[in-house]
N, C-alpha and C positions, 0 to 999 in steps of 0.2 A: 887310581881312583882319585877324583878331585875332592877337595874339601867341601863339606856341606855348606850351603848358603842359606839354609832355612832353619826352622825350629827343630831342635833335637827331639827325637821320638815321634815326629810327624811322618806321614807316609812319604817315601822318597819319590820324587819326580825327576827324571833325567832329561835335561835339555841337550838334544843331539843335533848338531849342525849337519845339514845334508846339501851337498853341492858346493856352491861358491859363496856362502854367506860369511861375512866378516865376524871376527870375534866380538867387535863392538855390538853387533846385532844380537848375538847370543847373550852378552852381558845385559843388554836392555831387557830382553825377554826374562832372564833370570831375576833381575831386580824387580820387575813388575809383578811377577807371580809371587815372589817372596814377600813383597809388601802387602799384597791383597789376600793371599790364600794360605791356608795352613799346610803347606807342603815343605818337605825338606828338599830344596832344589839343589841339584848337583849338575855339573857339566861333565859330559862325556869328553875325555881328554883329546880325542882325535876326531876331526870331521869325517863323515861317511861319504865315500865317493859314489858316483852314479854308475860305475862300470857294471855292477851286478844287476842293474835293472833290466827289464825285458827290452826287446828291440823296438818297443814303441818309442817314438821320438819324444825326447824331453823338451823339444822346442814347442810342443803343443801342450795344452793343459793335461796334466797327468792325474790319475785317480789319487786323491789325497789320502784315503785310508790305506791304499797300497804303499804309498810312500812312507807313511808312519809305521806300518808293519815292517817294511824293509829296513828302516832305520833302527827299529827295535831289535830285529834279528841280527843285523850287522854289528850293532853295538853290544849285543847280548845283555840287554836291559829289559826290565819288566814294564814299568810305567814310563812312557816316553812322550815328550813333546818335541816333535821334529820341527826344526826351523829351516826353511829352504828358500832358495831364490827361484825354484821351479814353479811355474804357474800350475795351480791345482784345481781340481773340479770334484764335485760330488759324483757318486756312481751314476746318477741320472744325466750327467753331462753339464750341469750348471756350474759355471766357474765360481770360485769362492776365494775369500781371503784366508779361510781356515776351515778345518773340519775336525770332528772329534767323535769318539764312540761314547754315547751317553752312559755314565756310570761304568766306564770301562778303563782301559789303560793305554789307549792310543789316541794321539791328537797331533795335528800338524797345522802350522801357520806358514803362509807364503808372503814374501815381500814383493812378489812380482806385480801386484796390482795396487800397492800402497802409495805409489807416486814417487817423486824424486827423493832419493835419500838425503839430499841437501836441504829439503824442505823441513822446517821444524815440526810440521804435522806428521812426518813420516814416523818418527819415534813414538809419538802419541798414538797413532793408529796401530803400530806394532804392539805396544803395551796393552792396548784394549783387546786386541785379538788374542794375545797370549793369555790374558786373565780370563776372558770369556771361555775359551776352549779348554783351559785347565779346569775351570769351574765345572764344565760339563762332565769332566772325568769324576767329579765328586757326586754326580747324579743330578745336577741342576739343569733344567731345560731352559729354553729361551724365555725371557721375561717380557711382559707387555708394558711395563712401567716406563714412562718417559725418562730418558737420561741414564737408565741402568746400563751398565756395561754388558749385561747379558741380553739386552734387547737386540733383536735381529737387525742387521744392517746389510742391505744389498748394494748400496752405493756409498762412495766415499763421503758424500755430504751427510748421509745418515750416520756413518761411523764417526764423523767429526762432531756430530751433535751429542754424542754420548759422553758420559763421565768415565773416568778410569776406575771407578769403584762400583761395587754392587750396591743396589738399593738396600734399605733396611730389611725388607722381607727376604731378599736373596741372602743377605748376610746371616740372618737367622737360620736359613736353610743350610748354609755352609757350616755353621757351628754344629747343627744337628748331624750333618753328614760326616763330620770328623769323628763322631762317636762309633762309626762303623770300623771294625778292625781291618787294617790294611791286609792282613793275611788272607781274609776271605776274598777280597778283590783280586789279589795276586793269583790265588789258586784257581779262581774261575777263569781269568784271562789266559793263564798258561794252558789250560785244558782246551780252550777254543782256538788258540792261535794256530796250532798245527793243522786242524781241520780246515780252517779258513784259507790257509796258504795253498792247499792242494787245488782249490777251485778258483784260484786267482786268474789264470789265463782265460778260462771259460767265461768268467764274470766280465772281463774286459771286452771280449768279443760280443757277448750278449748285450752289454751296455751300449756299445757303439751301434749295433744293429737297431736296438730299440730307439736310440736318439735319432737315427736316420729316418725311420718310418714314422716316428712321432712328428718330425718336422714336415714330412710329406703329407701325412693325414691332416695335420693341423692347418697347413696352408691350403690344402684342397678344400677343407671345410670353410675356411675364410673366404676363398674364391667363390664357393657356392653361395655363401651368405650375401656377398656383394652382388652376384648375378641375380639372385632372388630379389634383393632390395631394388636394384636398377629396373628389373622387369616389372616389379610392382609399381614403381614410380611412373614408368612409361604407360602402364595400363590405367593408372589413376588420372594422369594428365591427358590421355588419349593420343599420345605421340608414338612414333615408331622409331626403330633403331635407324641411324643414318645409313643411307644407301651409298653415299660417296665412300670410295675405298679409303681415301686419306682421312676423312672424318671418322670413319669406323675404326681405322687403325689407332688413331689417337684416343678415341673413346675406350677401346679395348686396353690400351696401354694405361690409361687412367684407372680403369677398374683393377688392373693387375697391381698397380701401386697402392690403391686403396685396400686391396686384399692383403698386401704385405703389412700395411699399418694395422689392419684388423688382426692379422696373424701375430704380430708382436704383442698386441694387447692380450690376445687369448693365451699366448705362450707364457706371459707374465702371470696371468691369473691361474693357469694350470700349474705353473711352477710353484705358486704359493700353496695351492691345494696339495701338490705332491710333497712339498716340504712338510706340511702338517702331517700327512700320512706317513712319511718316512720317519719323522721324529717319534711318532706314536708307535709305529709297528716295528721299525728296524733300529730305533735308537740312534740314528745319525743326525747330528746337528751341525 
């Protein structure tokens, strides 16, 4: 067991390396969480390998909750912040810098999308993600205030605009959350971990199927909107669809491209709505 890096008597949070992350990355994460949050931060002594993961390719985005749970099981720890170089995603398929179970004991942050490790912003981004997702374990949800480290960031530019510290309101919530006994959280998560593990493979299959059909339906709806808009414009102007095969081909190609742009807008909007639903109902942030 490594030495504690945080406040004596605080709830223990184990930082567990997963995959090929460097020790310096783990140190950066531990320092950030220790500075900002009331955790007794400790390092799991050995990195966790990926040999025990399912045969799903780790070269593709991997379910972040599954990785965090896997790291916790392999390290035999209760409250875990897994730090990995594997690209991660939410169960709905949206790629992410990190994921956590709200008011739970599992969180993961990934360095895969944080940019060049030699860029000075890399460590800053890593620190912010570590603090935000560790704070979610205390029960804090995303914050809407400008600059707060708990504000949701979908792009690196948004992440760069955040401070490394919680806002005053979130800081007050953190202080209130520390009054909850750590034993209650540990007991709750221990009882749910075994049940969740048995449905892991089924969840992966269902999530992938759902992502595929969501993309098909959303793009089909976008294409329908474009066709209706073009048809309405032709009716209003009194023109007809081009009879020339070449012109018709390029017109159709243009509509397909326009439908793709509409699809991306719809997907982002639906993703935002799903994020709100997911954080409210399932507690995933």
